[in-house]
C-alpha positions, -999 to 999 in steps of 0.1 A, spaced: -750 865 -634 -716 852 -624 -731 827 -600 -754 815 -627 -725 810 -652 -709 785 -627 -741 766 -621 -747 764 -659 -711 750 -664 -719 723 -637 -745 710 -661 -718 698 -685 -709 661 -692 -686 665 -721 -686 628 -725 -724 628 -733 -732 659 -752 -768 646 -759 -776 644 -721 -760 678 -717 -781 692 -744 -814 681 -726 -801 699 -694 -794 731 -712 -827 730 -730 -843 729 -696 -820 757 -683 -830 778 -713 -865 779 -701 -855 799 -670 -846 835 -663 -811 833 -680 -822 819 -714 -795 838 -735 -764 824 -715 -780 789 -714 -785 791 -752 -747 796 -756 -740 762 -739 -769 745 -757 -753 755 -790 -720 740 -778 -737 707 -769 -754 707 -803 -722 716 -821 -704 686 -803 -729 664 -820 -720 680 -854 -753 697 -859 -733 728 -868 -760 748 -886 -785 743 -858 -758 753 -833 -751 786 -851 -788 795 -853 -791 789 -815 -760 814 -811 -778 839 -833 -809 838 -810 -787 841 -779 -769 872 -794 -802 888 -804 -815 884 -767 -785 901 -755 -780 905 -717 -745 919 -712 -708 913 -719 -708 877 -705 -733 868 -733 -712 885 -759 -680 868 -747 -697 833 -745 -713 837 -780 -681 845 -795 -662 817 -778 -689 790 -788 -692 804 -824 -654 801 -826 -655 765 -813 -681 756 -838 -661 771 -867 -630 753 -856 -647 720 -854 -658 725 -892 -622 733 -901 -629 770 -906 -609 800 -895 -621 805 -857 -593 829 -847 -613 861 -852 -641 849 -829 -616 839 -802 -597 872 -805 -631 890 -801 -640 869 -770 -606 879 -755 -610 916 -762 -646 917 -747 -635 897 -715 -604 917 -709 -622 951 -714 -648 940 -687 -627 922 -663 -640 887 -672 -609 867 -665 -624 832 -668 -636 839 -704 -603 857 -712 -583 827 -703 -607 804 -722 -603 826 -753 -564 825 -750 -566 786 -744 -586 783 -777 -562 805 -796 -534 783 -785 -554 752 -798 -556 769 -831 -519 773 -833 -490 749 -835 -455 744 -820 -439 777 -805 -471 798 -810 -492 773 -791 -466 771 -764 -464 809 -760 -502 812 -757 -506 785 -733 -478 799 -711 -496 832 -713 -528 817 -702 -512 798 -674 -497 831 -661 -532 848 -664 -547 819 -643 -520 820 -618 -523 856 -611 -561 858 -610 -579 866 -579 -609 847 -591 -610 811 -579 -629 801 -610 -602 814 -633 -574 798 -613 -591 764 -621 -579 768 -655 -544 759 -646 -545 722 -646 -562 720 -681 -536 745 -694 -507 726 -680 -521 695 -697 -523 713 -732 -488 729 -727 -474 694 -717 -488 680 -749 -473 709 -770 -439 700 -756 -445 663 -760 -454 666 -797 -420 686 -802 -402 658 -785 -392 680 -754 -402 652 -730 -386 667 -698 -405 699 -701 -437 680 -710 -432 659 -678 -428 690 -657 -461 703 -669 -479 670 -663 -464 666 -628 -477 701 -619 -511 692 -630 -516 661 -607 -518 678 -574 -540 706 -588 -566 682 -598 -561 662 -565 -567 694 -545 -600 701 -561 -612 665 -557 -611 658 -594 -599 622 -592 -607 612 -627 -588 641 -641 -559 634 -618 -557 599 -631 -555 612 -666 -527 636 -655 -509 606 -640 -513 587 -671 -497 616 -690 -468 614 -664 -463 578 -671 -464 579 -708 -438 608 -708 -416 588 -683 -416 559 -708 -405 583 -736 -377 594 -712 -366 558 -709 -377 556 -673 -399 526 -680 -400 510 -645 -413 542 -631 -437 545 -658 -450 510 -654 -456 514 -618 -479 544 -625 -499 525 -651 -504 496 -627 -519 520 -603 -544 533 -628 -556 499 -642 -584 493 -617 -601 526 -627 -593 523 -665 -628 523 -679 -617 532 -715 -585 512 -720 -557 537 -722 -539 525 -691 -541 489 -703 -525 500 -736 -497 519 -719 -490 491 -694 -486 468 -725 -462 493 -742 -441 495 -710 -438 457 -707 -429 456 -745 -402 482 -738 -389 460 -710 -387 430 -733 -416 412 -716 -437 405 -746 -457 376 -730 -467 398 -701 -476 426 -724 -502 406 -745 -530 404 -722 -530 441 -715 -527 449 -752 -556 425 -760 -577 441 -733 -569 476 -747 -578 465 -782 -613 454 -769 -619 486 -748 -605 511 -774 -623 498 -804 -646 529 -806 -618 553 -795 -587 549 -817 -579 547 -855 -576 514 -874 -538 508 -878 -532 515 -840 -561 492 -830 -550 465 -854 -514 466 -838 -529 462 -804 -550 432 -814 -522 416 -834 -496 420 -804 -523 409 -780 -532 378 -797 -565 374 -777 -543 365 -747 -569 372 -719 -564 374 -682 -584 351 -660 -609 364 -636 -595 359 -601 -620 356 -571 -614 344 -535 -610 307 -542 -611 302 -579 -599 315 -613 -619 315 -645 -610 319 -681 -631 323 -713 -614 321 -747 -627 320 -783 -601 304 -805 -608 309 -842 -615 272 -847 -644 249 -850 -662 235 -818 -650 199 -825 -613 210 -831 -614 229 -797 -627 198 -779 -603 174 -795 -575 198 -784 -585 200 -747 -601 167 -739 -586 139 -758 -552 123 -749 -538 133 -783 -548 168 -779 -537 172 -742 -503 158 -752 -497 188 -775 -502 214 -749 -499 199 -714 -482 165 -714 -485 128 -720 -516 112 -706 -519 78 -690 -555 67 -686 -588 68 -703 -607 101 -706 -638 84 -722 -649 70 -689 -672 89 -665 -649 82 -635 -615 68 -631 -578 78 -625 -554 92 -650 -519 105 -648 -505 135 -669 -467 139 -673 -465 177 -674 -441 189 -700 -420 216 -681 -385 217 -666 -396 196 -636 -414 169 -656 -440 166 -628 -465 138 -629 -500 149 -617 -526 123 -607 -561 133 -616 -596 118 -613 -623 122 -638 -653 135 -620 -675 140 -651 -672 137 -688 -697 146 -715 -682 142 -750 -679 175 -770 -693 194 -740 -675 192 -705 -648 176 -687 -643 179 -650 -612 166 -631 -601 165 -595 -564 172 -591 -546 150 -565 -514 168 -563 -510 171 -526 -533 201 -522 -549 203 -488 -584 211 -501 -603 195 -531 -589 212 -563 -613 209 -592 -606 219 -628 -634 220 -653 -631 224 -690 -662 232 -710 -667 238 -747 -698 256 -760 -706 278 -791 -669 276 -802 -658 290 -770 -636 274 -741 -644 278 -705 -618 269 -679 -624 272 -642 -601 260 -615 -617 261 -580 -597 259 -548 -561 257 -562 -535 260 -535 -519 291 -552 -542 312 -574 -513 331 -588 -493 300 -599 -523 283 -614 -535 314 -630 -503 320 -649 -501 282 -658 -536 280 -672 -532 313 -690 -500 300 -707 -516 268 -715 -547 284 -731 -523 308 -751 -505 277 -764 -540 259 -772 -550 290 -791 -517 292 -811 -520 255 -819 -557 258 -831 -550 290 -851 -517 277 -867 -495 304 -850 -459 301 -839 -459 278 -808 -447 296 -777 -428 277 -750 -451 272 -721 -424 279 -695 -413 311 -709 -449 324 -712 -456 312 -675 -425 329 -661 -434 362 -677 -471 360 -666 -465 349 -630 -457 384 -617 -487 398 -633 -509 372 -617 -493 378 -583 -503 414 -588 -538 404 -597 -543 382 -567 -527 408 -543 -552 435 -556 -581 410 -551 -569 403 -515 -567 439 -506 -602 449 -519 
């Protein structure tokens, strides 16, 4: 029975309870129907079909089959009651009593862990510490696996009380436990917790390095959000923007309205370019009409607002122009117009001493702006520069406060060096 319990638990995907439900339905057709039904009820309950879940548990209880069934029925009934905002403690206490009386350490720890979740402040801390001690002393490998999850819960209890040092201690202990078991996704979450707590302790540089490490595997967006928060704490608002903008996109189905709005407002749609081996690409969608976008990026009058004064005629299909770039050096860049389609596309060859052909293309379509620079001599430098220019274009089109190009560029350059370096090491 114990072996089947572990096999049953391996069917879980807590991120997809509907898929888990299908697997538990199949498992319930086998020889261990009652126990499979307890997990089927949990999967159904996670989808908020509470009455159906309770009926499934009633069937499991009626089938019987031993103390594991009784313990798991009580645990799952408690979880369903708690999810409805009802008093679940009696069920968890029942599960604990059954488990402890029958040497079922894994389920006893689960029951204490759930009792801790039902409590707040000091009571939650006491129960989590008790569960951690139970797991550490257990001779059962399965029971000892509770330690990392319990350390996470205890850490957040301390965090919520403002005891960040104790929280940090818990989160740091959880990381190697996850790694030793090959749970790399969970190890990443534990590291994220360490980083967030370090930021609260004022150790922002350390926190930022941890979040940088987590970015490439950040499917949901929390590492992007925390990276932005670290950069804000360091006074690097321009560098924080693209991380916060990306977090707002990724977290739109995960977090509440005010927090999401703050990320979007701070991010200002400042989006990183996509870096490849020999090119960098941007897509932006300013809140402006198509003609307004085109006039900003491909007319002498528009270019003068965000890049510099232009000497030449952009209305010809081919020909040379010179742009006096408005920055501290006042560089003059010679360009050749390769292609020009009014209100659609503009392609320039940059003749700025680069050893290879360096082609910039701008395209406006469906109120979106596409910029691609192929074969620039320094991807990081050009990436930061075009990102800063696009921020400025967007601000001008949307009537926002105008940033200084050079300040934005200086803040973004280290981020693009990091992006390019990561691309080169893949």
